[in-house]
N, C-alpha and C positions, 0 to 999 in steps of 0.2 A: 352798263348795257341792261336792259329788260330781258328778262327771261319769263317764259310761260309759267314756271315754278313760282316766282315772285308774285305774278298776277293771282295765280291759283291760291297762294296763302292770303292775299287780300280779299279775295272772294269768300274764303273760308271765315275769315274775321267778320266781314259784313254780313254773313249769314249768322254766325254765332252772337255777335253783339246787337245786329240791328234787325234780324229777321228778313234780309234780303237774300233769301236761298232760291237761286236759279240754276238752269242748266249750262250757264255759260262756263266757258273755260279759258284758261290763259292762252292756250293755242288759238283758239277761234278769235280772241279779242286781239291778239298781237296780228293775227292775219287780216282781220277788218281794217286795223288802223295801221297796216305797213309797219308794224314793228316799232312805232312811235306814238304809243298810247299815252294820254295825259290824264291828270287826276279827273278832269272835267269830263274826259270820254269815259272814264270808269264809271263815274257817278251816274252819268246820262244812260249809259249801257245798262246799268242795274235797274234804273228807273224804268226804261222802256221793256226789259224783260219782265218786269213785275206789272206792266201795264198802267203805270202811275205817270202822272203829269209832271215831267222834269222841271218845268219853268216855275211852277209855284211850291216846289217841295221844300220842307224844312230840314230835310236830310242831307242835302246836297254838301255841305260843309263837312259833315261828319264823315261822309263816304270818300270824299277827296282826301281827308286826313288819314283815313285808313290805307288808301292807296300809297300816299307818300310814305307811311311808316314801312311799307314792305316793298316797295319798287323804287329803285334808284333811277335817277333821271337818265334819259338816253343821251350819249355824249353828242355835242354838236359836231358837225362835220365841217 
């Protein structure tokens, strides 16, 4: 199960390693995605928060990998 703490750790790693330092929080992102955030959602949210175009970014795969490192998949129901 995903937790706000897991996402906060991924956000901190994205900031430290890649400079994607935003005001996003695990709580706000889980709320936005109804508790079922994906690596793609994470990368897109960071791009949009930074005012960057997500479609053409070279950072997407790295951000998705950071998300997967810290956030376990939401169990299927």
